[in-house]
Structures are given as C-alpha cells and as structure tokens.
C-alpha positions as CSV (number, residue, x, y, z in Angstrom):
1,X,0.0,0.0,0.0
2,X,1.6,3.3,-1.0
3,X,1.9,6.3,1.3
4,X,-1.0,8.2,-0.3
5,X,-3.4,5.3,0.0
6,X,-2.4,4.5,3.6
7,X,-2.8,8.2,4.7
8,X,-6.0,8.6,2.8
9,X,-7.5,5.4,4.3
10,X,-6.5,6.5,7.8
11,X,-8.2,9.9,7.1
12,X,-11.3,8.2,5.7
13,X,-11.5,5.8,8.6
14,X,-11.5,8.7,11.0
15,X,-14.1,10.4,8.9
16,X,-16.3,7.4,8.8
17,X,-16.0,6.8,12.6
18,X,-16.6,10.5,13.2
19,X,-19.7,10.5,11.1
20,X,-21.2,7.2,12.1
21,X,-25.0,7.3,12.7
22,X,-26.9,4.7,14.6
23,X,-30.7,4.7,14.7
24,X,-30.6,8.4,13.9
25,X,-28.4,9.5,16.8
26,X,-24.7,10.4,16.6
27,X,-22.3,8.0,18.1
28,X,-19.7,9.3,20.6
29,X,-16.2,9.6,19.0
30,X,-12.8,9.4,20.7
31,X,-11.3,12.8,21.4
32,X,-8.2,12.0,19.2
33,X,-10.4,11.5,16.0
34,X,-9.3,13.9,13.2
35,X,-12.9,14.9,12.5
36,X,-13.9,18.3,13.8
37,X,-16.9,18.7,16.1
38,X,-20.1,18.3,14.2
39,X,-21.7,21.6,13.1
40,X,-25.3,22.0,12.0
41,X,-25.5,20.9,8.4
42,X,-27.1,23.1,5.7
43,X,-30.2,21.7,4.1
44,X,-31.5,23.5,1.1
45,X,-33.9,23.0,-1.7
46,X,-32.1,22.9,-5.0
47,X,-34.1,23.3,-8.2
48,X,-37.3,23.5,-6.2
49,X,-37.8,19.8,-5.4
50,X,-34.5,18.3,-4.4
51,X,-33.3,18.6,-0.8
52,X,-29.5,18.6,-0.3
53,X,-27.8,18.0,3.0
54,X,-24.2,19.4,3.0
55,X,-21.9,20.8,5.6
56,X,-19.1,22.3,3.6
57,X,-17.4,24.0,6.6
58,X,-16.9,20.7,8.3
59,X,-15.7,19.1,5.1
60,X,-13.2,21.8,4.3
61,X,-11.8,21.6,7.8
62,X,-11.3,17.8,7.3
63,X,-9.8,18.4,3.9
64,X,-7.3,20.8,5.3
65,X,-6.2,18.1,7.8
66,X,-5.9,15.5,5.0
67,X,-4.0,17.6,2.5
68,X,-1.5,18.8,5.0
69,X,-0.6,15.1,5.6
70,X,0.4,14.7,1.9
71,X,3.9,15.2,0.6
72,X,2.9,16.4,-2.8
73,X,0.2,18.7,-4.1
74,X,-1.2,16.1,-6.6
75,X,-1.7,13.7,-3.8
76,X,-3.2,16.4,-1.7
77,X,-5.8,17.2,-4.4
78,X,-6.7,13.4,-4.5
79,X,-7.0,13.4,-0.7
80,X,-9.3,16.5,-0.9
81,X,-11.5,14.7,-3.4
82,X,-11.7,11.6,-1.1
83,X,-12.6,13.6,2.0
84,X,-14.9,15.9,0.1
85,X,-17.0,12.9,-1.0
86,X,-16.8,10.5,1.9
87,X,-16.9,13.0,4.8
88,X,-20.0,12.9,7.1
89,X,-20.7,16.5,6.1
90,X,-21.7,15.1,2.7
91,X,-24.4,12.5,3.7
92,X,-26.0,12.6,0.2
93,X,-22.7,11.7,-1.4
94,X,-22.8,14.7,-3.8
95,X,-20.2,14.5,-6.6
96,X,-17.2,16.7,-5.7
97,X,-14.7,18.4,-7.9
98,X,-11.5,20.2,-7.0
99,X,-10.3,22.8,-9.5
100,X,-7.1,25.0,-9.6
101,X,-8.3,28.6,-9.8
102,X,-5.1,29.5,-11.8
103,X,-5.9,27.2,-14.7
104,X,-8.3,27.6,-17.7
105,X,-11.0,25.4,-16.3
106,X,-14.8,26.0,-16.7
107,X,-17.3,24.6,-14.2
108,X,-21.0,24.7,-15.0
109,X,-24.2,23.0,-13.9
110,X,-26.1,22.5,-10.7
111,X,-23.6,23.4,-7.9
112,X,-24.9,22.9,-4.4
113,X,-21.9,24.7,-2.9
114,X,-18.4,26.0,-3.7
115,X,-15.6,26.7,-1.2
116,X,-12.1,28.2,-1.8
117,X,-9.2,26.4,-0.2
118,X,-5.4,26.6,-0.2
119,X,-3.8,23.2,-1.1
120,X,-0.1,23.1,-0.6
121,X,0.3,26.7,-1.8
122,X,-2.1,26.5,-4.7
123,X,-5.5,28.2,-4.9
124,X,-8.4,25.8,-5.5
125,X,-12.2,25.7,-5.4
126,X,-14.1,22.7,-4.2
127,X,-17.5,22.2,-5.8
128,X,-20.3,19.9,-4.8
129,X,-22.8,19.1,-7.5
130,X,-26.5,18.5,-6.7
131,X,-27.4,17.7,-10.3
132,X,-26.0,17.6,-13.8
133,X,-22.8,19.5,-14.6
134,X,-19.7,19.7,-16.6
135,X,-16.0,20.5,-15.9
136,X,-13.9,21.4,-18.9
137,X,-10.2,21.8,-18.6
138,X,-8.8,24.0,-21.4
139,X,-5.2,23.9,-20.0
140,X,-2.9,21.5,-18.3
141,X,-4.4,18.3,-16.9
142,X,-3.2,16.2,-14.0
143,X,-4.0,16.0,-10.3
144,X,-2.2,19.3,-9.7
145,X,-5.0,21.1,-11.6
146,X,-8.2,19.3,-11.3
147,X,-10.1,16.2,-10.4
148,X,-13.6,14.9,-9.6
149,X,-15.1,12.0,-7.6
150,X,-18.6,10.6,-7.5
151,X,-21.0,10.1,-10.4
152,X,-18.7,11.2,-13.2
153,X,-17.7,10.3,-16.7
154,X,-14.4,11.7,-18.2
155,X,-13.8,11.9,-21.9
156,X,-10.5,13.6,-22.7
157,X,-10.6,17.1,-21.1
158,X,-14.3,17.1,-20.1
159,X,-15.8,15.5,-17.0
160,X,-19.6,15.1,-17.1
161,X,-21.1,15.1,-13.6
162,X,-24.3,13.3,-12.6
163,X,-25.2,12.6,-16.2
164,X,-24.4,16.2,-17.3
C-alpha cells in the first residue's frame, strides 16, 4: 500500500468513525479523532424539489487536515476529493470536484456549494454538484490542476457530472 493510499485510508477511517450514525443518533467519538466537532448541516432546496444536505465547513476543515498530511500537491488534491466525497458532512454523497483557480477550467451546472481552499500553496475551489454539470479543462491536466469524484464520466478534457 503506497503512502498516499495509507494516509487517505486513515483519514477516511477517521471520517467514517466521526460521522457514524446509529438509529438516527450520533455515536460518541474518541477525542483523538481527526474529525472536527459536528456543526449543523445546511439543508437547502435545489431546483425547487430536491433537498440537499451538505456541511461544507466541516468538510473543508477535514480536507485541510488530510491535504497537510500529503507530501505532494497532486496527492493532496486526491485526498481533498476523497474527503470531500466521503466526509460525514456530505451525507447525500454529492459529486465533488477540485479545480485549480489559476488554470483555464470551466465549471457549469447545478452546484450545491463551492468553497475556496489553499492546497499546498495552490489556490483551489471545491465544488459539490447537486445535479448535472460539466467541468472542462482547457489547460494542463493532471492532479495538480483538477479532479472529480462521484457520479462522473471523463472523456479527454471534459468531466460530465451526474449525467451532465
């Protein structure tokens, strides 16, 4: 198991334990868990009929912890995607994308939330999609600049999100 996988799995395990739900009640978590204290999640109506539960603040805090544990920025972007998708603050498992703000990348579609974040000295935006969308990379590819996780299909420099 490589260093990235090992560290990501440890982070994910802490996230899963931190967000475990039993019979509708939160389970007590050990104080040493990497997950920040739960904050009230946002529930909003998107498109008039779809309710989305998302706690981007808790997720961004968990992502900051995960990316600081990576030795390279590409690995940190991958860790951000993993945590952004699997974190307890994303109970609906909304598709997540991480995009370098300094690259020619277009994001469009039904975005539930977007948060700016610094990843290893780079300026990024994390997007959560509540419906169809598309991410088009008109510049350099690779994990340093972009990635998506969830219900996606990638063809060349375009990632279709949730059937978008």
